[in-house]
C-alpha positions, 0 to 999 in steps of 0.5 A: 422560539422566534427570538432563537431563530432570529439569533441564529440568523444574526449569528450566521450573518455575522460569520458570513460578513467576515468569512464569505463562505456561505454563498459560495457553498450554496452556489456550488451545491445548487449549480446546474448539471446536465440531467443525464449526470443524475445517474447511479454511475456518477455516485462513486466520486462522492462515496470516495469523498465520504470515505475519506472523511470517515478515515480522517475522523477515525484516524484522529481518534486513533491517534489519541491512543496510538503510541508511534514507538517500536516498543509500545505500538503493538501494545497500544493497539492491544489496549485499544482492542481490549481496554477502550470501550468500542476501541476495536470497532473504531480500529475496524472502521478505519481498516475496513474504510481503507479497503472500501475507499481503495475499491471505490476509487478504483471503480471510479477511475474505471468508470471515468475511463470508460465514459471518456471523462478524461478528455478535453477539458478535464485532462488535469482532473484525470491526472489529479485523480491518478495522483489521488489513487497513488496517495490512497494506496500509500495511505493503505501501505503506511497504515499497515506498517503502523500495526507493527505486528509480524505481518507488517514487520515482514511486509516492510522488510519485503518493501525495503528489499524491493526498494534496495533494488532500485539502481544507484539510489537503492541504498539511500532509499532504504535508509530514507524509508527505515531511518537506517539500515534496519527496521527499528524505532526511527522506522515507525516514527517516519511511517507515522509522520507519513501516514498522519501528516504528509500523505493526508495533507497531500490527499486533502489538498489534491481532493480540494483541487479535484473538486474545484475542477469538477465544479469549474468544468462541470460534471462529464455528460452522459456519453452518446455514440457519435458525439465527438469531443472537439476542443473547438466546439465542446465548451459551447456544446456543453453549455447548451446541453446544461441550459437545455437539460440542466438540473440543480445538483442539490437536491435533483442529482445529489440524492443518489449520491447520498443514498449510495454513500449511506449504503457504503457507510452501512457496509463498512460498519457491518464489516467492522462489526462482524469481522472486526479490525485487522490485527495486530498479529504476533509482536514483531520479532525478527528471530521468529521466521515461522511466518507467512506474512501477507499484505492487506487486501489491496496489495494481495495481487502484488504478493501473488505476482511476486510468488509466481515470478521467477527470481530473474524477472522480479526486478524488471517487473517491479520497476518497469511495469509500474513506471509504464503503467503510471506513465500511461495513465498520466499521459492518456488525456494528453495523447487522446484529448478528443474523439469518441467518449462512448464505450461502444465506440472504444472496444480497446478501452473496454477490453483493457478494463476487463483484462485489468479487472480479471487479472487483479481479481485472479491474483488477489484470489491467489494471494489469499492462499499462495505462500510467499515462497515454495517451502517455509515450514518450521525446521527447528526440530530437525537436527543438523545432519551429523555429517556437518558436525564431524571434526568440528570444534566446540565453538563450531558445534555451538554455531550449529545450535544457534543455526537451529535455535534461531530458526535459520532453516525456515528459509535456508536448507542444509543437507537438502532439508530446510526452507527454499526461501533463501539460498542453500547453505551447503556451499556458503563458505566457498561463495562468501568470505568470513567478513561477508558472512558476518556483514550479511548476518548482522545487516541483512540484505536482499530478502534477508532481515538484519540479525544484528539486534537478535544475536549476542556477540558470542552467538554471532561468532559461533554461528559465523564460525560454523558457517565458514565450515560449510563448503564442498570437500574439494573446494577451499574457503572464499578469499578476499581478492583485494586482501590477497593483492595487498599481501594481507 
């Protein structure tokens, strides 16, 4: 036994002589922190790091089975759920770990804000933390897309619709996101690369920078009323506080981090075991519109906000509010690097956190049952009103059958019956030319998906021919003004 111990010591020393990592790691673990930081309020950062490690490990294992192709992604998840031993539990750990990580990161950000830990000299630490929050949300969104079921397909379509509204570069953004004008095979490949390589690489790099700054600048002391942060005196005061009340991070302060992280891991495992993985729901099929797609938990509040917003306000809210919010978070430590830290002396900060928390909670709750659109039911069984079939050619009547069979009336109304998600079709021919209708059907646009891959050429011809008959009796079909001027 003594020989084995000596061999282990020699092996460690061999690696230490060449890498030199052991002593810096020990120094980082036992570095002194103010005694006041050994609090349950300081455990969220460590818990988020442990959850990130869980996500990386489970993600690697999932990547061994998952097939990032449009034709096999859904089937590979079904195989994991039903044919791989504990595959469902692995997927559930990854899914629930994502939700827990977002929640912990948000709580950590709120705690840092209320404790004034973004002030001098930790401005850059806060800015990197904001970027980590955005990357975490990006990981959650791309992970949902990789399920490639009905929810993720339609959710991605909504995301592409939002991106298309960006002024000047909307079309380019959609092509960059989807790998083309429609959701297809290249789309999943791009999101797989984002979720597995690009975003995790950035996330791990920023986490490393974040931890380095925490070690270098020290953990923010417990804020005290009247203790003002001043750039001239803070470093000296913090050094004196550490000397007077300093304790080793390991084990004196870290034991609470360990207990809390273990409790969070047990909670993730319990949710994974009792509630199982997220999806996959039905296979992605653009012709099946009888669905109410909902995003994952972290994005339910956006879903509810968009459901309640009038159409005229959607674009301003989508593109102005996030820019202002993220910009304010990034500029916060630069605009307010000094002053009071204690929450009792910063009532505006407390009110902001309370309002944001209540707003997110209310809209997240509403998002659990609020439909995306006012009416979106299956209207396939309802026949096209007889008045729309009088004096129609056989081809036009065939188009009416296509309109019914492809469930177009889930979103569009005809004769006052049908969905309200899209515009009514009664006066379509007076608003759009035949070429515009063909382009809209095949390529989609706005909130409408592309049907180029879902309709045969004969079905497309019949459908468009019927749609060109839908106009008020006293109006003519829309005319392409450019062709009229050109004499065509």
